[in-house]
N, C-alpha and C positions, 0 to 999 in steps of 0.2 A: 504494500500500500504506500502511496506517495504522501507528500506532506499535505497537511490540512490547509484550508484557506488562510491567507495572510502570512504564509511562510512559517507556521508554527511547527514545533517538533512533532514527530510522528507519534501517534498513540499506539503503543506496541501491542496492547491487549484488545485491539478492535477485532470484532468477529463479523465478517461481511455476510454470512449466510446462516442466520439462525431462523428458527421457527418458533413462534409464540403460540402456545396451545390455548385455545378458547373453549367455551362450553360446547358440549355435543361432539367433541373430538375434532372440531375445525381448527386449522392452524393459519397463522398469518406470517408470511415471509417478512423479515426485518433485518436491519443493519444495526448492530449494537457496538458501542464503545464505552469504556470506563476509564477513569483516570489511571495513568501509568505509575503513579507513585502513591504509596499508602494503601491501607486495607479497607478504608471506609468505616461505617457505611456513609454513602453520599446521597444527597437528594437526587431525584430522577427528573429527566426531561423527555417528553414525547415530542419528536420532531415530525411535522407533517409536511410532506413534499408538495411541490407545485404540480401543475398539470402534466408535466413531462415524466412524472413518476420518480422512482427511487434511483436517480441518476448519480453520477459522481459528485455533482454539486450538492445534492442532498446529503450524501455521505460526508462531504467536507464540513457541512454544518454540524453533523453529529460529532465528528472529530473535534471540532472547535469547542463545542460545549463540554466534551469530555476533558479537554485541556483546562477548562474553567473549574473543573472539580465536580462534574455531574455524571451519573450513569445515564447516558443518552441513547435513545433507540428510535429509529425511523421505521414505522411499519410501511409495507408496500400496500397501498390501498387498491392496487390493481392485481393483487395476488390471485383473485378468483378468475381472471380472464385476460390479463394483459391490458396494456394501455388502449389498444385499438377497440377492444370490446367494452372497456369499463369507463373511459373518460367521461362520456356524456352522462351515464348513470351516476357517476361519482359527483359530478358537478350539480346535478339535480338534487342529489341527496344533501350536498353541502347547503344548498339554498333552502331546502325544506326542513332541515333540522332532524331528520330521521332516516333510518336505513342502515344497511350493512356497514358502511364506513364508520358510523358512530358506534356501532357494536364493537368493531375492531379497535377503535381508539380506546374505548372503555376496557376492553380485554387487555390491551397493552398497559394501560395505566395501572390496573389492578395487579398485573403480572410484575410490574416494576416494584410495587410496594411489598410484594412477597419475596423479593430477592434479598438474600442475606447482606449483600453489599449496598443495599438501597434503604434509605429511611422511608418513612411513610408520607413524605412530602414530595409531590410531583408537579412539575410545571409543563406547559405545552407551548410550543413555538411553531409557527407555520409561515409559509411563503406562497404568495399568490393564492391559488386555490386553498392551500394549506393555511394561509392566514385567515381565510373565511371560516375554516373549521376551528381554528384557535379561538375566534370570537364566539362562534356558536356554542362552544363547549366551556366557555369561561365560567359558567355557573354550574358545571357538572362534575364537581369533585376535584378539579385542579386547584393548585395553590397560587399559581401565577400564569398569565397568558401573554404571549408576545406575537401579535399579528403583524406581519410585514406585507404591506400593500395587498391586504386582504379585503374582499368585498364585505360591506357592512350587512348585518342581518336586515331583511325587509321589515321585520317587526323588532324594534329595538328593545321591546320589553323582555327579550331573551337575556338581556344584560342585567336584569334584576338579580341581585345577589351575586354578581360576578366577582371573581377573584381580582386582585390587582392586575392592571394591564399596562404593558409598555408597547406602544404601537409606532410604526414608522411608515411613512408614505412619501411619494415623490411628487413635487409640484408640477412636473411635466407628465405625470401619469393621467392623461386626459380622460381615461375611462373611470378614474376614481377621483375626479375633480371635487374638491370640498369634503372628501371623506374624513380627513384628519380632523377638521374643525367640527364636523358632525359627531364624530366619535368622542372627541373631547367634551362636547356639550352633553352628550348622553351619559357619559361616565360621571361628569361633574354633578349632574342632576341627581345621580344615585349615590353620591359621596363615595365613589370607588377610587381607591388610590391608583394613580395613573401617571404616565409619562408619554404623551402623544406628541409626535413631532413630524412636520412636513419639511422636506428638503427641496427648496425651490429649483435647484439645478439638476435634480435627479428625476428619473422616470420610473417606469415599471421594472421590476427585477433588478434594482440597482445593487443588490447584494450578491448577484451571481455573475460569473464570467462566462456568459453565453457566447459561442462563436456566431457572429452575425454575417460574416462573409460579404456577399454582394449587397447585403442590406445595410452595410455600414453607414452610407450617407443618410438613409432614413433613420437609423438608430441615433445618429448625431442630432438630427432635427428634433426627434421626439424625446430624446433622453433615455431611450430604451437601453437596458443593459447596465453593466457594472459602472458604478461611480465611486471611486475610491474614497474621496473625502466624506461623502455621505455614508458609505459602508463602514468606514472606520469609526465614525461618530455613533452610528446606530449600534454597532456591536459593543462599543464601550457603554452606551446607555443600557443595553440589554444585560451586559455583565454586571453592572452596578445594581440594576433593578432586581435581578435574580438574587444577587448576594443579600440584598435587603429583605426581600419577601419570601425567598425560598429556603434560605439557610436557617 
């Protein structure tokens, strides 16, 4: 395994091909990484991938969180049929607040709390589609949530009783224009601890090094893709927020 995002040291105890057992004998494919030093127990983090699935970028995020001192695991929400068959159904589930992906996320959350190297505190972080899941599950047993450029729930009442939230959005993400301000307002009205920030120069997926190839000119105009200043700041905020609310 190569280095994690940001040039961090390799997490030597990462396990790229685990299966998390759920109820009824069903399993979820996942990628797991734990801190390489010490014996724990550590808090856990469920990492929810974007629309592209359990890619190298998603695994990099897991490795990064392990380097921060968490047992981090990214379930493959396309386990049951691959991206081609599952992407539309998974997106619909994300927006509706019910369905198999939510069952799988809960299975992984409970599985983490039952590990000897994990405490009973578990956070959730998501990117793009995964950010939507992070928001939708913020009141479902998690101790902290970090949505990154995730769609807001259609019904913001799902945030009632939500855990603390650290959210990051791009000002050039035209599909989510105003989302950061709307989320800030919704959380403030519910007195939920929060750190919500919009980065004016960043667009969608600014935490990921996606290869854009011939679309580079369009990416520059829209701000799509990696933005190092925004990414560095967002990760620092996430690290600090998790340290405060998850440890």
